[in-house]
N, C-alpha and C positions, 0 to 999 in steps of 0.2 A: 387727376381731377375727375376723370370718368369713373374710376374705381370708387372714389369717395361719394360720388353722386348716386350711384346705383347699387353698388355691391357691399359697401361697408356697413357695419352694424348701426351706424348713425347716419344712414342715407337720408335723402331728401324726404321720402315718404314717411319714414319713421319720425323725423323731426316735425313734419306737418301734423301727424297724428298726435304726437306728444303736445304740441301747441294747442290742438283742439281739445284734448283732455284737460289741459291746464286751464283753458278758458271756461270749460264746463265746470270745473272745480271752483274757480273764482266766482262764477255765477251762483253756484250752490251755496257758497259761503255768504254771499250778499243776501240771498233769500233767507238763509237760516238766521243771520244776524237781525234782519228786519223782523222775522217771526219772533225771535227772542225778545226784542225790544217791545213788540206788541204784547207779548205774554207778561213781561215785567210791568207794563202799564196796567194791564188787567188785574194783576196781583195787587198792585197798589190800590186800585179802585175797590177791590174786594175787601182789603184790609181796612179801608177807611170809610166805606159806605155800606151800612147794614142793608139797605134796599137792594143794592147790587149783589150782595152776598146771598140774600134770600132768592133773588131772581136766578142766580147761578145754581143754587141748590135745587130749585124747582125744575129748571130746565135740564140740568146735567144728571142729577141723581133722582129725579122724579119724587122729591120730597113734598109733603103736604102737611097742612095743619090738621089737628085732630077732628075738627068739625067740617072738613072738606071731603069731597069725593074727587077722585082723579080719573079722568078719562083720557086715554092715549089714542090718538088718531095717527096711524102710520100711513105715509104716502108711499106709493110704489113707483 
């Protein structure tokens, strides 16, 4: 029992670290699934709403209409 607790390749500390890594991976999966869901909703909005598409193009790609001037103010 002492050998398995401290000296074996699957000792108590290794098991504890493995469980910690597993929990971190599960938390990361939850975060990424939530982010994927939000991105899918945004895609649906962009495909169905022309105003949202224009807003996205203006903000992300700095697009503008021909008769407009574009001023970019960067915050530090």
